Structure formats: structure tokens, C-alpha cells
ROVOKE-827207 format. One record per residue: x, y, z of N, C-alpha, C in turn; residue in three letters; residue number from 1. Coordinates in nm, 2 decimals, always signed. Layout:
BEGIN
+--------+--------+--------+--------+--------+--------+--------+--------+--------+-----+-----+
!   n.c1 !   n.c2 !   n.c3 !  ca.c1 !  ca.c2 !  ca.c3 !   c.c1 !   c.c2 !   c.c3 !  aa !   i !
+--------+--------+--------+--------+--------+--------+--------+--------+--------+-----+-----+
!      X !      Y !      Z !      X !      Y !      Z !      X !      Y !      Z ! ALA ! NUM !
...
+--------+--------+--------+--------+--------+--------+--------+--------+--------+-----+-----+
***
This chain:
BEGIN
+--------+--------+--------+--------+--------+--------+--------+--------+--------+-----+-----+
!   n.c1 !   n.c2 !   n.c3 !  ca.c1 !  ca.c2 !  ca.c3 !   c.c1 !   c.c2 !   c.c3 !  aa !   i !
+--------+--------+--------+--------+--------+--------+--------+--------+--------+-----+-----+
!  +2.50 !  +3.32 !  +9.11 !  +2.59 !  +3.29 !  +9.19 !  +2.63 !  +3.17 !  +9.18 ! MET !   1 !
!  +2.59 !  +3.05 !  +9.22 !  +2.60 !  +2.92 !  +9.23 !  +2.62 !  +2.86 !  +9.35 ! GLY !   2 !
!  +2.66 !  +2.76 !  +9.35 !  +2.72 !  +2.69 !  +9.48 !  +2.87 !  +2.70 !  +9.52 ! VAL !   3 !
!  +2.91 !  +2.70 !  +9.64 !  +3.05 !  +2.71 !  +9.67 !  +3.12 !  +2.59 !  +9.62 ! LYS !   4 !
!  +3.25 !  +2.61 !  +9.56 !  +3.31 !  +2.50 !  +9.50 !  +3.45 !  +2.50 !  +9.49 ! HIS !   5 !
!  +3.54 !  +2.41 !  +9.55 !  +3.69 !  +2.40 !  +9.51 !  +3.75 !  +2.36 !  +9.40 ! GLY !   6 !
!  +3.66 !  +2.25 !  +9.33 !  +3.70 !  +2.18 !  +9.20 !  +3.70 !  +2.28 !  +9.05 ! ARG !   7 !
!  +3.72 !  +2.26 !  +8.97 !  +3.73 !  +2.35 !  +8.84 !  +3.60 !  +2.36 !  +8.82 ! ASP !   8 !
!  +3.53 !  +2.47 !  +8.75 !  +3.40 !  +2.47 !  +8.76 !  +3.37 !  +2.37 !  +8.62 ! TYR !   9 !
!  +3.44 !  +2.39 !  +8.51 !  +3.44 !  +2.27 !  +8.39 !  +3.42 !  +2.15 !  +8.42 ! GLU !  10 !
!  +3.49 !  +2.09 !  +8.52 !  +3.50 !  +1.95 !  +8.58 !  +3.38 !  +1.93 !  +8.65 ! GLY !  11 !
!  +3.31 !  +2.02 !  +8.72 !  +3.18 !  +2.00 !  +8.77 !  +3.07 !  +2.02 !  +8.69 ! ILE !  12 !
!  +3.09 !  +2.09 !  +8.59 !  +2.98 !  +2.09 !  +8.50 !  +2.98 !  +1.98 !  +8.41 ! LEU !  13 !
!  +3.06 !  +1.92 !  +8.37 !  +3.07 !  +1.80 !  +8.29 !  +3.02 !  +1.69 !  +8.37 ! THR !  14 !
!  +3.07 !  +1.64 !  +8.51 !  +3.02 !  +1.56 !  +8.58 !  +2.87 !  +1.57 !  +8.62 ! ASP !  15 !
!  +2.82 !  +1.69 !  +8.63 !  +2.67 !  +1.73 !  +8.66 !  +2.59 !  +1.70 !  +8.54 ! LEU !  16 !
!  +2.64 !  +1.73 !  +8.41 !  +2.58 !  +1.68 !  +8.27 !  +2.56 !  +1.52 !  +8.28 ! THR !  17 !
!  +2.65 !  +1.46 !  +8.29 !  +2.66 !  +1.32 !  +8.28 !  +2.56 !  +1.28 !  +8.40 ! VAL !  18 !
!  +2.57 !  +1.35 !  +8.51 !  +2.48 !  +1.27 !  +8.64 !  +2.32 !  +1.31 !  +8.60 ! ALA !  19 !
!  +2.29 !  +1.42 !  +8.53 !  +2.17 !  +1.46 !  +8.50 !  +2.12 !  +1.38 !  +8.39 ! ILE !  20 !
!  +2.20 !  +1.33 !  +8.31 !  +2.14 !  +1.23 !  +8.18 !  +2.11 !  +1.11 !  +8.25 ! GLY !  21 !
!  +2.13 !  +1.08 !  +8.35 !  +2.07 !  +0.98 !  +8.44 !  +1.91 !  +0.97 !  +8.48 ! ARG !  22 !
!  +1.87 !  +1.09 !  +8.48 !  +1.73 !  +1.11 !  +8.48 !  +1.66 !  +1.09 !  +8.37 ! ILE !  23 !
!  +1.56 !  +0.97 !  +8.34 !  +1.51 !  +0.97 !  +8.20 !  +1.42 !  +1.07 !  +8.16 ! PRO !  24 !
!  +1.36 !  +1.14 !  +8.25 !  +1.25 !  +1.22 !  +8.18 !  +1.32 !  +1.37 !  +8.23 ! ASP !  25 !
!  +1.42 !  +1.40 !  +8.22 !  +1.47 !  +1.54 !  +8.28 !  +1.42 !  +1.66 !  +8.17 ! ARG !  26 !
!  +1.40 !  +1.62 !  +8.07 !  +1.34 !  +1.69 !  +7.95 !  +1.23 !  +1.78 !  +8.03 ! TYR !  27 !
!  +1.14 !  +1.74 !  +8.11 !  +1.02 !  +1.76 !  +8.16 !  +1.06 !  +1.94 !  +8.25 ! VAL !  28 !
!  +1.18 !  +1.94 !  +8.28 !  +1.22 !  +2.07 !  +8.33 !  +1.21 !  +2.18 !  +8.23 ! PHE !  29 !
!  +1.24 !  +2.15 !  +8.13 !  +1.24 !  +2.26 !  +8.01 !  +1.10 !  +2.26 !  +7.96 ! PHE !  30 !
!  +0.98 !  +2.20 !  +8.02 !  +0.85 !  +2.18 !  +7.97 !  +0.84 !  +2.10 !  +7.82 ! GLU !  31 !
!  +0.93 !  +2.04 !  +7.81 !  +0.91 !  +1.94 !  +7.67 !  +0.84 !  +1.80 !  +7.71 ! MET !  32 !
!  +0.78 !  +1.76 !  +7.62 !  +0.73 !  +1.60 !  +7.63 !  +0.84 !  +1.51 !  +7.59 ! ASP !  33 !
!  +0.79 !  +1.37 !  +7.59 !  +0.88 !  +1.28 !  +7.53 !  +0.91 !  +1.28 !  +7.37 ! ALA !  34 !
!  +0.78 !  +1.31 !  +7.32 !  +0.79 !  +1.33 !  +7.15 !  +0.91 !  +1.43 !  +7.12 ! GLU !  35 !
!  +0.88 !  +1.54 !  +7.18 !  +0.97 !  +1.67 !  +7.16 !  +1.11 !  +1.61 !  +7.18 ! GLU !  36 !
!  +1.16 !  +1.56 !  +7.30 !  +1.29 !  +1.51 !  +7.31 !  +1.34 !  +1.40 !  +7.24 ! TRP !  37 !
!  +1.24 !  +1.32 !  +7.21 !  +1.27 !  +1.23 !  +7.10 !  +1.31 !  +1.28 !  +6.95 ! GLY !  38 !
!  +1.27 !  +1.38 !  +6.93 !  +1.28 !  +1.46 !  +6.78 !  +1.43 !  +1.49 !  +6.77 ! ARG !  39 !
!  +1.50 !  +1.54 !  +6.90 !  +1.62 !  +1.59 !  +6.91 !  +1.71 !  +1.47 !  +6.89 ! LEU !  40 !
!  +1.84 !  +1.51 !  +6.81 !  +1.94 !  +1.44 !  +6.79 !  +2.04 !  +1.42 !  +6.91 ! GLY !  41 !
!  +2.10 !  +1.32 !  +6.91 !  +2.20 !  +1.33 !  +7.04 !  +2.28 !  +1.45 !  +7.05 ! GLU !  42 !
!  +2.33 !  +1.51 !  +6.95 !  +2.40 !  +1.65 !  +7.00 !  +2.33 !  +1.74 !  +7.09 ! PRO !  43 !
!  +2.20 !  +1.74 !  +7.01 !  +2.12 !  +1.84 !  +7.06 !  +2.05 !  +1.80 !  +7.20 ! GLU !  44 !
!  +2.05 !  +1.68 !  +7.24 !  +1.99 !  +1.63 !  +7.37 !  +2.14 !  +1.68 !  +7.46 ! GLN !  45 !
!  +2.25 !  +1.66 !  +7.41 !  +2.36 !  +1.68 !  +7.52 !  +2.37 !  +1.82 !  +7.56 ! LEU !  46 !
!  +2.32 !  +1.92 !  +7.44 !  +2.34 !  +2.06 !  +7.45 !  +2.23 !  +2.10 !  +7.58 ! GLU !  47 !
!  +2.09 !  +2.04 !  +7.56 !  +1.99 !  +2.06 !  +7.66 !  +2.04 !  +2.01 !  +7.80 ! VAL !  48 !
!  +2.11 !  +1.90 !  +7.83 !  +2.17 !  +1.84 !  +7.93 !  +2.28 !  +1.95 !  +7.99 ! ASP !  49 !
!  +2.35 !  +2.02 !  +7.90 !  +2.46 !  +2.10 !  +7.93 !  +2.38 !  +2.23 !  +7.99 ! GLU !  50 !
!  +2.31 !  +2.28 !  +7.93 !  +2.22 !  +2.39 !  +7.97 !  +2.13 !  +2.38 !  +8.11 ! ALA !  51 !
!  +2.08 !  +2.26 !  +8.13 !  +2.03 !  +2.21 !  +8.26 !  +2.11 !  +2.22 !  +8.36 ! LEU !  52 !
!  +2.24 !  +2.15 !  +8.32 !  +2.33 !  +2.13 !  +8.45 !  +2.39 !  +2.25 !  +8.48 ! ALA !  53 !
!  +2.42 !  +2.34 !  +8.41 !  +2.46 !  +2.48 !  +8.44 !  +2.35 !  +2.57 !  +8.52 ! GLU !  54 !
!  +2.23 !  +2.55 !  +8.45 !  +2.10 !  +2.61 !  +8.51 !  +2.09 !  +2.57 !  +8.69 ! ASP !  55 !
!  +2.11 !  +2.45 !  +8.68 !  +2.10 !  +2.38 !  +8.83 !  +2.22 !  +2.43 !  +8.92 ! LEU !  56 !
!  +2.33 !  +2.44 !  +8.85 !  +2.44 !  +2.48 !  +8.96 !  +2.43 !  +2.61 !  +8.98 ! PHE !  57 !
!  +2.38 !  +2.70 !  +8.92 !  +2.35 !  +2.85 !  +8.98 !  +2.23 !  +2.83 !  +9.05 ! TYR !  58 !
!  +2.09 !  +2.79 !  +9.03 !  +2.00 !  +2.77 !  +9.10 !  +2.02 !  +2.69 !  +9.27 ! ALA !  59 !
!  +2.08 !  +2.62 !  +9.26 !  +2.10 !  +2.53 !  +9.37 !  +2.19 !  +2.66 !  +9.47 ! LEU !  60 !
!  +2.24 !  +2.74 !  +9.44 !  +2.29 !  +2.85 !  +9.52 !  +2.19 !  +2.92 !  +9.61 ! GLY !  61 !
!  +2.08 !  +2.91 !  +9.55 !  +1.93 !  +2.98 !  +9.63 !  +1.85 !  +2.87 !  +9.69 ! GLU !  62 !
!  +1.83 !  +2.78 !  +9.61 !  +1.72 !  +2.63 !  +9.65 !  +1.83 !  +2.52 !  +9.65 ! GLU !  63 !
!  +1.82 !  +2.44 !  +9.76 !  +1.88 !  +2.34 !  +9.79 !  +1.84 !  +2.20 !  +9.73 ! SER !  64 !
!  +1.71 !  +2.22 !  +9.70 !  +1.63 !  +2.13 !  +9.67 !  +1.56 !  +2.14 !  +9.53 ! VAL !  65 !
!  +1.62 !  +2.06 !  +9.40 !  +1.51 !  +2.11 !  +9.28 !  +1.47 !  +1.99 !  +9.21 ! ILE !  66 !
!  +1.34 !  +1.99 !  +9.19 !  +1.29 !  +1.86 !  +9.12 !  +1.31 !  +1.88 !  +8.98 ! PRO !  67 !
!  +1.36 !  +1.77 !  +8.90 !  +1.39 !  +1.77 !  +8.76 !  +1.33 !  +1.63 !  +8.71 ! VAL !  68 !
!  +1.19 !  +1.62 !  +8.62 !  +1.14 !  +1.52 !  +8.61 !  +1.11 !  +1.43 !  +8.72 ! GLY !  69 !
!  +1.14 !  +1.31 !  +8.70 !  +1.09 !  +1.23 !  +8.82 !  +1.22 !  +1.20 !  +8.92 ! SER !  70 !
!  +1.31 !  +1.30 !  +8.89 !  +1.43 !  +1.31 !  +9.02 !  +1.44 !  +1.44 !  +9.07 ! GLY !  71 !
!  +1.54 !  +1.44 !  +9.16 !  +1.57 !  +1.55 !  +9.25 !  +1.71 !  +1.57 !  +9.25 ! VAL !  72 !
!  +1.75 !  +1.71 !  +9.25 !  +1.88 !  +1.74 !  +9.26 !  +1.88 !  +1.81 !  +9.39 ! VAL !  73 !
!  +1.99 !  +1.78 !  +9.48 !  +2.00 !  +1.83 !  +9.59 !  +2.17 !  +1.87 !  +9.64 ! ILE !  74 !
!  +2.16 !  +2.00 !  +9.66 !  +2.28 !  +2.04 !  +9.73 !  +2.30 !  +2.02 !  +9.86 ! HIS !  75 !
!  +2.43 !  +1.93 !  +9.91 !  +2.45 !  +1.91 ! +10.03 !  +2.58 !  +2.00 ! +10.07 ! ASP !  76 !
!  +2.54 !  +2.09 ! +10.15 !  +2.63 !  +2.20 ! +10.20 !  +2.73 !  +2.15 ! +10.28 ! LYS !  77 !
!  +2.69 !  +2.04 ! +10.37 !  +2.77 !  +1.97 ! +10.47 !  +2.92 !  +1.86 ! +10.42 ! GLU !  78 !
!  +2.85 !  +1.81 ! +10.30 !  +2.94 !  +1.71 ! +10.23 !  +3.00 !  +1.76 ! +10.10 ! GLN !  79 !
!  +2.97 !  +1.89 ! +10.07 !  +3.03 !  +1.95 !  +9.94 !  +2.96 !  +1.87 !  +9.81 ! HIS !  80 !
!  +2.86 !  +1.83 !  +9.82 !  +2.82 !  +1.75 !  +9.69 !  +2.68 !  +1.81 !  +9.66 ! ARG !  81 !
!  +2.64 !  +1.76 !  +9.51 !  +2.54 !  +1.78 !  +9.46 !  +2.47 !  +1.60 !  +9.43 ! ILE !  82 !
!  +2.38 !  +1.60 !  +9.51 !  +2.32 !  +1.46 !  +9.49 !  +2.20 !  +1.43 !  +9.38 ! HIS !  83 !
!  +2.22 !  +1.35 !  +9.32 !  +2.06 !  +1.32 !  +9.20 !  +2.01 !  +1.20 !  +9.28 ! ILE !  84 !
!  +1.89 !  +1.20 !  +9.27 !  +1.79 !  +1.09 !  +9.34 !  +1.70 !  +1.05 !  +9.26 ! LEU !  85 !
!  +1.64 !  +0.98 !  +9.25 !  +1.51 !  +0.91 !  +9.17 !  +1.42 !  +0.86 !  +9.30 ! ILE !  86 !
!  +1.33 !  +0.93 !  +9.34 !  +1.28 !  +0.86 !  +9.50 !  +1.36 !  +0.87 !  +9.58 ! GLY !  87 !
!  +1.35 !  +0.72 !  +9.66 !  +1.48 !  +0.74 !  +9.77 !  +1.63 !  +0.69 !  +9.72 ! GLU !  88 !
!  +1.63 !  +0.64 !  +9.62 !  +1.74 !  +0.59 !  +9.55 !  +1.84 !  +0.69 !  +9.49 ! GLU !  89 !
!  +1.96 !  +0.69 !  +9.56 !  +2.07 !  +0.80 !  +9.52 !  +2.11 !  +0.72 !  +9.38 ! GLU !  90 !
!  +2.10 !  +0.81 !  +9.28 !  +2.17 !  +0.76 !  +9.13 !  +2.32 !  +0.81 !  +9.12 ! LEU !  91 !
!  +2.36 !  +0.93 !  +9.16 !  +2.51 !  +0.95 !  +9.19 !  +2.50 !  +1.07 !  +9.26 ! THR !  92 !
!  +2.62 !  +1.12 !  +9.26 !  +2.67 !  +1.25 !  +9.34 !  +2.79 !  +1.32 !  +9.24 ! PHE !  93 !
!  +2.79 !  +1.45 !  +9.27 !  +2.91 !  +1.54 !  +9.20 !  +2.95 !  +1.61 !  +9.31 ! VAL !  94 !
!  +3.07 !  +1.57 !  +9.32 !  +3.18 !  +1.65 !  +9.44 !  +3.21 !  +1.76 !  +9.41 ! PRO !  95 !
!  +3.20 !  +1.88 !  +9.50 !  +3.23 !  +2.02 !  +9.47 !  +3.34 !  +2.05 !  +9.51 ! LEU !  96 !
!  +3.44 !  +1.95 !  +9.57 !  +3.59 !  +1.98 !  +9.63 !  +3.66 !  +1.88 !  +9.59 ! ILE !  97 !
+--------+--------+--------+--------+--------+--------+--------+--------+--------+-----+-----+
***
């Protein structure tokens, strides 16, 4: 189902892909290790990031907080945003409207 949004889905997905890319060990979400991730070329890493962004968009409709590697992705229904944090530090957010 995904999260409710007023922006174009493709724009949200693009922004979320970039935001997720700021989590250095995001590959752990797919049970990969650093060596496996390093063997992927940049185009393949981008494909994995896009798949992760899409998975998160839909999963956040059910779970409002999802750990991704050393980060966490949070759906803020009140502010209509998806926040990306590492620890207490917010890396960025993706507006949904």
C-alpha cells in the first residue's frame, strides 16, 4: 500500500533513493556484507538503492520505523515526511506533499 503522499511517486522515490544512499551500511538490509557491496559496480549499487527505497516506501505504510544498517527510516504522518537518521542525527528527510 505504501504511505499516503501528494507528490509524484517517482519524485519521492528518487529523493528517497538519494537519502538512503547516505546510510553507509544500508546493504545490511539485504543481508549483504561490505565485501559483497564493494564488488558491485556503481550502477548495480544504484539499482539496490532504488529497490531498497521502493521496499521502504511500501513497508512504511505498515511499520512507521524501519532500521536500515546503522540508520533508521521513520514515517512521520503528522509532518508528511520520511526521516532518515543515524543515531540521534537526522541525515535528511523526504517530503511526501
